[in-house]
C-alpha positions as CSV (number, residue, x, y, z in Angstrom):
1,M,170.1,187.4,219.2
2,A,173.5,185.8,218.4
3,A,173.5,183.4,215.6
4,A,173.6,179.8,216.7
5,R,176.8,178.0,216.2
6,S,176.8,175.3,213.5
7,F,177.2,171.8,214.9
8,R,180.5,170.1,214.0
9,V,181.2,166.4,214.5
10,L,184.9,166.9,214.7
11,P,186.7,169.1,217.3
12,G,187.4,172.8,216.6
13,F,189.8,174.2,214.0
14,N,192.7,174.8,216.4
15,L,192.6,171.3,217.9
16,T,192.2,169.7,214.5
17,L,195.0,171.7,212.9
18,G,197.3,171.0,215.9
19,Y,196.7,167.3,215.7
20,T,197.2,167.3,211.9
21,L,200.5,169.2,212.1
22,G,201.8,167.1,215.0
23,Y,200.9,163.8,213.2
24,L,202.4,165.1,209.9
25,S,205.6,166.1,211.7
26,L,206.0,162.8,213.5
27,I,205.3,160.6,210.4
28,V,206.8,162.7,207.6
29,L,208.6,165.9,208.4
30,I,210.9,164.7,211.2
31,P,212.2,161.6,209.4
32,L,212.8,163.7,206.2
33,A,214.6,166.3,208.3
34,A,216.8,163.6,209.9
35,V,217.9,162.5,206.4
36,F,219.0,166.0,205.5
37,L,220.7,166.6,208.9
38,K,222.6,163.3,208.6
39,T,223.7,164.3,205.1
40,A,224.9,167.7,206.4
41,E,227.6,165.9,208.3
42,L,229.4,165.5,204.9
43,S,231.4,168.3,203.3
44,F,230.2,169.4,199.9
45,A,233.1,167.6,198.2
46,E,232.4,164.4,200.0
47,F,228.7,164.7,199.2
48,W,229.4,165.4,195.6
49,N,231.8,162.4,195.3
50,V,229.1,160.1,196.8
51,V,226.2,161.2,194.7
52,T,228.1,161.4,191.4
53,A,229.9,158.1,191.6
54,P,229.3,156.2,188.3
55,R,227.3,153.4,189.8
56,V,225.1,155.8,191.7
57,V,224.5,158.0,188.6
58,A,223.6,154.9,186.6
59,S,221.2,153.8,189.3
60,Y,219.5,157.3,189.2
61,K,219.1,157.0,185.5
62,L,217.6,153.5,185.7
63,S,215.3,154.2,188.6
64,F,213.8,157.5,187.5
65,G,213.8,156.6,183.8
66,M,212.0,153.3,184.3
67,A,209.7,154.9,186.8
68,L,208.6,157.6,184.4
69,L,208.3,155.1,181.5
70,A,206.3,152.6,183.6
71,A,204.0,155.4,184.8
72,A,203.4,156.5,181.2
73,I,202.6,152.9,180.1
74,N,200.2,152.5,183.0
75,A,198.5,155.8,182.2
76,V,197.7,154.5,178.7
77,F,196.8,150.9,179.5
78,G,195.3,151.7,182.9
79,L,192.9,154.1,181.2
80,M,191.9,151.4,178.7
81,L,191.4,148.8,181.5
82,A,189.3,151.2,183.5
83,W,187.2,152.1,180.5
84,A,186.6,148.4,179.8
85,L,185.6,147.7,183.4
86,V,183.2,150.7,183.5
87,R,181.6,150.7,180.1
88,Y,181.3,147.0,179.1
89,A,179.8,143.9,180.6
90,F,181.6,140.7,179.9
91,P,182.2,137.3,181.5
92,G,184.7,137.4,184.3
93,K,184.4,141.2,184.8
94,K,184.3,141.0,188.6
95,L,187.2,138.7,188.7
96,I,189.4,141.0,186.5
97,D,188.2,144.0,188.6
98,A,189.4,142.1,191.8
99,L,192.7,141.1,190.2
100,V,193.5,144.8,189.5
101,D,194.1,145.1,193.3
102,L,196.4,142.1,193.4
103,P,199.7,144.2,193.4
104,F,198.3,146.0,196.5
105,A,197.9,142.8,198.5
106,L,200.7,140.7,197.1
107,P,204.0,141.0,199.0
108,T,206.6,142.7,196.8
109,A,209.1,139.9,197.3
110,V,206.5,137.3,196.1
111,A,205.8,139.5,193.0
112,G,209.5,139.7,192.2
113,I,210.0,136.0,192.5
114,A,206.9,135.3,190.4
115,L,207.9,137.7,187.6
116,T,211.4,136.3,187.6
117,A,210.0,132.8,187.2
118,L,207.9,133.9,184.3
119,Y,210.5,135.9,182.4
120,A,213.7,134.0,183.1
121,K,215.2,132.2,180.1
122,N,213.4,128.9,181.0
123,G,210.3,130.6,182.3
124,W,206.8,130.3,180.9
125,I,207.1,133.5,179.0
126,G,210.8,134.0,178.8
127,Q,211.4,130.7,176.9
128,F,209.4,132.2,174.0
129,L,211.1,135.6,174.1
130,E,214.6,134.2,174.3
131,P,214.7,132.9,170.7
132,L,213.6,136.4,169.6
133,G,216.5,138.0,171.3
134,I,214.4,139.6,174.0
135,Q,215.8,139.1,177.5
136,V,213.6,140.5,180.3
137,A,215.0,139.0,183.5
138,F,218.2,140.5,184.8
139,K,218.0,143.4,182.4
140,P,216.5,146.9,182.6
141,L,213.5,145.6,180.7
142,G,212.8,143.4,183.8
143,V,212.8,146.5,186.0
144,L,210.3,148.1,183.7
145,V,208.0,145.0,183.8
146,A,208.1,144.9,187.6
147,L,207.3,148.6,187.9
148,V,204.4,148.4,185.4
149,F,203.0,145.5,187.4
150,I,203.0,147.3,190.8
151,G,201.9,150.7,189.4
152,L,198.8,149.7,187.3
153,P,196.2,149.7,190.1
154,F,197.0,153.3,190.9
155,V,195.9,154.5,187.5
156,V,192.9,152.2,187.2
157,R,191.5,153.0,190.7
158,T,192.0,156.8,190.2
159,V,190.3,157.0,186.8
160,Q,187.6,154.4,187.4
161,P,185.4,156.6,189.7
162,I,185.5,159.5,187.3
163,L,184.4,157.3,184.4
164,E,181.6,155.9,186.5
165,D,180.3,159.4,187.2
166,L,180.8,160.5,183.6
167,D,177.4,161.1,181.9
168,T,177.1,159.3,178.6
169,E,174.8,162.1,177.4
170,L,177.9,164.2,176.8
171,E,179.2,161.6,174.3
172,E,175.7,161.3,172.7
173,A,175.4,165.1,172.3
174,A,178.9,165.2,170.7
175,T,177.9,162.4,168.3
176,S,174.6,164.1,167.4
177,L,176.6,167.2,166.5
178,G,178.7,165.2,164.0
179,A,181.8,164.5,166.1
180,Q,183.8,161.4,165.2
181,R,184.8,158.9,167.9
182,W,188.3,160.3,168.2
183,Q,187.0,163.9,168.3
184,T,184.5,162.9,171.1
185,F,187.3,161.3,173.1
186,R,189.8,164.1,172.5
187,H,187.5,167.1,173.1
188,V,184.9,165.7,175.5
189,I,186.1,162.7,177.5
190,L,189.8,163.3,177.8
191,P,189.6,166.8,179.3
192,I,187.4,165.4,182.1
193,L,189.6,162.4,182.8
194,F,193.0,164.2,182.4
195,P,193.3,165.5,186.0
196,A,192.5,162.1,187.4
197,L,194.9,160.5,184.9
198,L,197.7,162.8,186.0
199,T,197.0,161.9,189.6
200,G,197.2,158.2,188.8
201,F,200.4,158.8,186.8
202,A,201.9,160.7,189.8
203,L,200.9,157.9,192.3
204,A,202.3,155.2,190.0
205,F,205.6,157.1,189.5
206,A,206.0,157.8,193.3
207,R,205.5,154.1,194.0
208,A,207.8,153.0,191.2
209,V,210.7,155.3,192.0
210,G,211.1,153.8,195.5
211,E,210.2,150.2,194.7
212,Y,212.6,147.6,196.0
213,G,211.1,144.2,196.8
214,S,209.6,143.3,193.4
215,V,212.5,144.8,191.4
216,I,215.4,143.3,193.3
217,F,214.8,139.7,192.1
218,I,214.1,140.3,188.4
219,A,216.7,143.1,188.0
220,G,219.8,140.9,188.6
221,N,221.6,143.8,190.2
222,I,224.3,144.0,187.7
223,P,226.6,147.1,188.3
224,M,226.0,149.9,185.7
225,V,223.3,147.9,184.1
226,S,220.4,146.9,186.4
227,E,221.1,148.4,189.8
228,I,218.3,150.6,191.2
229,T,218.9,153.5,193.6
230,P,217.2,151.9,196.6
231,L,219.7,149.0,196.2
232,M,222.5,151.5,196.4
233,I,221.1,152.9,199.6
234,I,220.8,149.4,201.1
235,T,224.4,148.6,200.0
236,K,225.6,151.7,201.8
237,L,223.7,150.8,204.9
238,E,225.2,147.3,204.9
239,Q,228.6,148.9,204.7
240,Y,227.7,151.1,207.8
241,D,228.1,154.1,205.5
242,Y,225.1,155.9,206.9
243,T,226.0,159.4,205.6
244,G,226.6,158.0,202.2
245,A,223.2,156.3,202.2
246,T,221.4,159.5,203.3
247,A,223.3,161.5,200.7
248,I,222.0,159.2,197.9
249,A,218.5,159.3,199.6
250,T,218.7,163.2,199.7
251,V,219.2,163.4,195.9
252,M,216.5,160.9,195.3
253,L,214.1,162.9,197.5
254,I,214.9,166.2,195.8
255,L,214.5,164.8,192.3
256,S,211.2,163.0,193.3
257,F,209.8,166.2,194.9
258,A,210.7,168.2,191.8
259,L,209.1,165.8,189.4
260,L,206.0,165.5,191.6
261,L,205.8,169.3,191.8
262,V,205.8,169.6,188.0
263,I,203.1,166.9,187.7
264,N,200.9,168.6,190.4
265,G,201.5,171.9,188.7
266,L,200.4,170.5,185.4
267,Q,197.4,169.0,187.0
268,A,196.4,172.3,188.6
269,W,196.9,174.1,185.3
270,T,194.7,171.5,183.5
271,A,192.0,171.7,186.1
272,K,192.0,175.5,185.9
273,R,192.0,175.5,182.1
274,T,189.0,173.2,182.0
275,G,187.1,175.0,184.7
276,R,187.4,172.2,187.2
277,D,189.7,173.8,189.8
278,R,188.4,173.7,193.3
């Protein structure tokens, strides 16, 4: 007697795979291919001149440097915030937990205007920083503040479910064996959280490197100082230089993919090393 087929709610493998590949091609692969094809209209010399222009190189350094730094800051403080929300009970906890998602819901332009109003020389916070010689608005530091603001929820929401599922008996067992607090965190908790922390870091970086709306107001867009790469792309488009815009976008895509590949590789290596690979 032939074995009965197992019931599946979704259609068969072939139909599901075909739909997935078709949807992925329409939404992701075809637009990306169009960017590379448009860039291919340039000769190598023209392409090199566009992507190595001093203003463009400065924008790459600012965008990728600040995106990495903001993601690193969010990885640290996002972990601390997620820990507080999961492990402690305090007044206003639900409100703070809801406010974590504010950058998701807030329009980026509104976030940029609000941050500029706060950190300008006469802003609520900026007026106290100015006498100390700290200028946030219209400087690279303002770009960092905006990227930290929009990237924090990615780390918190990625780490939070892992912390909720983490059994406190592991910490109690480590303590009973004589481990100090730092040893318990370093050898028991961190290895479990590290893959999720890397995922949150990668998501925060990916969001930050292409962010435009919240950064454009507080950055000031000063050439060679606070111009971000998405602004350079928009500038090229406004000048009807479509091939120049796609050339800059191509370099940005390649660098982003390379960095994300390194992060994902590190995440896979960590999961395998800790015995949590799927």
